[in-house]
C-alpha positions, -999 to +999 in steps of 0.1 A: +663-071+439+671-088+406+699-109+419+675-125+444+649-137+422+663-169+410+662-179+442+627-162+450+617-189+421+633-222+434+616-219+465+585-207+454+587-240+429+597-261+457+568-254+480+544-264+452+562-295+446+566-301+488+525-295+488+515-316+457+538-349+466+527-344+503+489-347+491+499-376+467+514-398+491+481-394+508+459-400+483+479-435+473+478-446+507+514-443+515+507-421+549+479-425+573+477-395+605+508-379+605+532-401+590+558-393+563+578-360+558+594-341+529+617-309+524+634-296+497+672-274+500+668-243+482+702-227+488+731-234+505+717-227+542+679-231+540+653-257+539+616-260+533+599-286+545+562-300+559+554-294+598+547-318+624+515-329+633+497-324+600+482-343+575+494-344+541+454-347+527+456-307+549+486-302+539+489-262+517+516-237+512+511-219+541+514-251+567+554-251+555+582-242+574+615-229+565+646-235+586+683-235+582+709-262+573+715-271+609+681-276+613+674-242+633+632-227+628+635-193+605+601-192+595+567-210+601+536-207+624+538-248+628+570-265+640+590-288+617+587-325+618+610-347+646+626-367+617+641-333+606+677-347+615+675-373+590+670-356+562+700-333+573+722-357+569+711-367+531+720-329+529+750-328+545+764-362+527+750-356+489+758-321+479+736-332+443+707-341+463+677-313+469+649-330+477+642-359+509+608-380+507+597-400+538+568-423+537+552-459+551+538-475+517+522-505+529+541-529+506+577-517+511+572-510+549+561-542+553+595-554+538+611-535+557+593-547+591+601-583+581+635-574+579+647-576+544+657-554+523+646-551+483+664-565+452+659-547+424+648-578+399+630-554+370+659-541+344+647-502+350+643-505+384+685-511+386+690-482+362+669-457+389+678-476+423+709-500+417+711-535+424+692-534+457+674-510+479+689-518+515+675-523+551+691-496+577+687-513+613+657-506+635+668-473+656+648-455+681+641-417+667+669-394+674+707-398+669+704-433+667+682-429+638+708-405+619+739-436+629+714-463+610+708-447+579+740-426+572+764-452+558+740-459+534+735-425+523+759-419+499+756-453+480+719-455+473+692-433+464+664-454+486+664-467+513+638-489+537+639-488+576+633-514+598+599-504+612+604-472+596+591-473+561+608-459+526+631-428+523+640-418+492+661-387+479+666-371+443+676-334+432+645-320+435+611-334+451+596-350+420+627-374+419+625-383+450+589-390+452+596-410+419+622-433+434+596-438+465+570-447+442+592-474+421+604-487+456+563-492+468+559-511+429+587-530+429+577-539+467+541-545+456+556-570+423+579-592+448+546-595+473+530-610+445+555-631+432+562-647+460+527-675+445+551-686+418+581-689+432+592-651+438+608-629+418+641-640+399+675-620+401+685-607+367+715-624+351+749-610+364+756-600+329+728-579+323+728-561+358+768-553+353+753-536+321+724-518+338+747-510+364+774-493+342+742-478+325+732-459+364+769-448+365+768-425+332+731-411+342+737-404+381+776-409+388+770-437+413 
């Protein structure tokens, strides 16, 4: 029993964080209806995720679903969400990642829906996200959506998907959520900056130093 306790503690904490941050997505107005999804990898072969057809406003731990890393359901009274295949693609490509968060935060989603990626024009954002948050092309749900986002997973920690909001991942739910939060914050600032000619790019020498700091911090 003692050998199982660490894994049980990891899953217990993940469950708490999935609910807390899922509710936060609704509170911030970043999801509506049944939008958005969150998952956490709690062992080499086990995920905990939010269910389909459930408002994040009403989320609690009883609703959470457990699957294996192929997406097969292990437990839970509801079904996993339909975009689980994208989460699984992230976990396959990134052994360092243990959580994925997806939402339709308005400013970032509007930017992606316009067919534009997001340049990181604040120094702190470059360290957290890199020089840019790329745009994955429009794709129908299913295998095509995975194909669209897969080339970006290894290099980036957050992406916009045309007509499908923002995706971010991290070492835990908190980090994934904070990265998504930062993407929305930058998109909002970029939108307002258009009144004064748009955000100005960082000088190249500063950008290179910031990217080196990112590599030291995150290995990419």
